[in-house]
Phi, psi and omega in degrees: 000338172301330174269359184272127179252016189283343176229160176302323180291314179294324179290318173306318186294346178267356175298137175224153170276143178258145171296119182309321181289341178257004175260134184239173177284150008280148158251183185292138175289164188310311179306305193293323179294330174297314178300310180308312182293322179295316181296315175306317176297342177280067184242154175308131183208082181303116179098356184044049185247002174047066186275047181204157176220161174244130179239113172272126184259110187286156183307326181283001174257000190288323181297322181288323172293324178293325182287320176305310180297317179295313181298315182291327179291316179291335174285334172283318188229075191296337180270018180305146179273165175305321181299314181300309184298314175307316184294319178295327173287325179296323178312318188282343184251012175284155179056146179292334177235143181223128184239127175258125176258125177244130164294123184232080191295148170253094185297344178280347181283148166288358189275116184311138180306326178304308176309320174303305183296329170299319175307315179295318177291325177301315177308317181295313187294318181297322177307312181295318179289327174287339171292316169306317179289337174277000177095015178249175172245160185216145166229127182268110183245148167244267184079180184306313189307324180290335177266357176275129178294316180300324177292320180296321185292333176287339177254344185194209180204152174296135029257026176295160178216155184268119180275329180173153168261121180253115183259134191233128176187204181255124183300133175279354177203162182300139186281144182271147173268126175268154177303135173260159181282144171298123184308322178293340168281341185246354184244125176234169175231135188248000000 
């Protein structure tokens, strides 16, 4: 059933995360990306306040992102090795398309911040599903950069937080199925 795309449920069961380092061109063109982002924005949103944002990092801005990441990493870890810094820079250059998802809470709203943060996570998941529906693969990463204030400040401002870096492209090799939890371990009936 996992390769059967004949029903919506079967199609959703075929979604796999792609390792960003294994995602290659082509990625979505500007019109495809706009459609993917419009679908991602159709997420549960109590109060209709859109407590999230998408920041597209254009290909010609990837070197600037790599420099920002390296500077932020060195500020946090002044003794970082050259290999660590190279890895930080490589992060910015994975996959042809990069969308940074920010939780953008509205503290003035009566909607609890927790619900707003859940909505931001749902927007990320919708982004993954929309990417899959468009025929591409995506990988959602966090890592130290998602928790770095200087990185966040370059993309947004407090109280925003980075939910994830979503890398989008075409898989260069078959996507792997990862182990899934046993349903009887995660489902109970009350």
